[in-house]
N, C-alpha and C positions, 0 to 999 in steps of 0.2 A: 328222267334223263339218264344225268351220271350212276358210276358203280359207288362212290361215292372211296375215290382212292385216296390210299395215307398221304397226306403228306411229304413224309419222307421218301416214297417213290415219286411222285411226284416231282420235289425237288431233286433227286438226284436222275431222271430223265429228262429234265428240264435243256440242260447244257444240248447236249446230244440232237435233243429234236430240234431246238433252235440253228443251230448249226447245220445239222442237214435240211433244213429249210433254206438257207441263206445261200447251202452247196448251192442249191439247185436257182434261185435265182435272187438278188437283193429284194428286202420288203421293208416294210413299217410296223411299227408295232401292231397297231389293231387289225391288219393284216395276217401279223402270225399268228393270232390270238384264234381268226377264224381258219385258219388255214390249220391247227392243231384240232379248233374242235372238228373241220372237216373229216381228217385223216384219224379220228379217232370216232366215229358214227355219236358225236356228242359225248361220248366217256369220258374224255377229260376238258373240263374246263378252268382255260387259266383267266385270269383278272390282272388289270394294267399293275396295280400293287405287287401283281408276283413277277409277271413279266419283267416290267422296265428296272427292277436292282437286277435282275440276271442278265439283262441287256447290260444296265453299267457295268457288270464285274466282266464280263466277257471283252467291251470295248478296252479296260483297263488292263486286261491281260494280251490287249494287241491280238486277240481271235477274232476280234471286227472291229471295222471301221463304220461310221458313221457321218452322213451327207445330207443336205437340207437339199429339194426338190418339190420347182412346184406342181400339183397334181395337174389333171384337165379342167377339172373345175376352178382350179385357182388355187386352189389351199396347197399350203405348204408343211409336207410333210417330212420327217425326221427319217429317212430309209439305212437300212444295216448290211455291211457287205461283208462277206465272209472275208480274211486275208489268207496268205498262205498257209500262216502258222495256225489257224482254224481249221483252215479242211486238213490239215498232220492230226491234229487235234481231232476231230472227228471221224476219221479213219479208226484214228487208237481206241476212240470209246465207242466207237459201231461193233469193233472187234471183242469189245471188251464185252459189251451187250450181249453179244452173239454167243459169249462161251455161257453166261448166264442162261439166257434161253434154250440152248442146247440143253442142259444142265436138266431145266425145268422140265423141258420136252420128253428127255429118257425119263425122269420119275415119274412122270403123266403114262407113260407108254409099260414103263415095269405096273403101275398100279393097275391100270385095267389089264394086265394079264393075269391076275388074282382072281 
């Protein structure tokens, strides 16, 4: 299933991934976990124990807000919403990741030329 991505890489990517997901629409924890699995072709598998501390940290930092909402089946879920500060942070983090991605891509191209 997964590629066994190191914990430090998963941790480093968690904030920009979560903020990017929430930039598209409000969501609740389990839906975020499923979205990460979907967008990574099941290569990234998050657990509740990994996600909720990050969500709490982002909320404490003012990058996201939360609210309770009743779903169609009557179950109450805690939804998360990105704030203006979160949007700014998301854009900055994506820009930084793009620099790293370009550097790795350039190295791969150079390697294939040999």
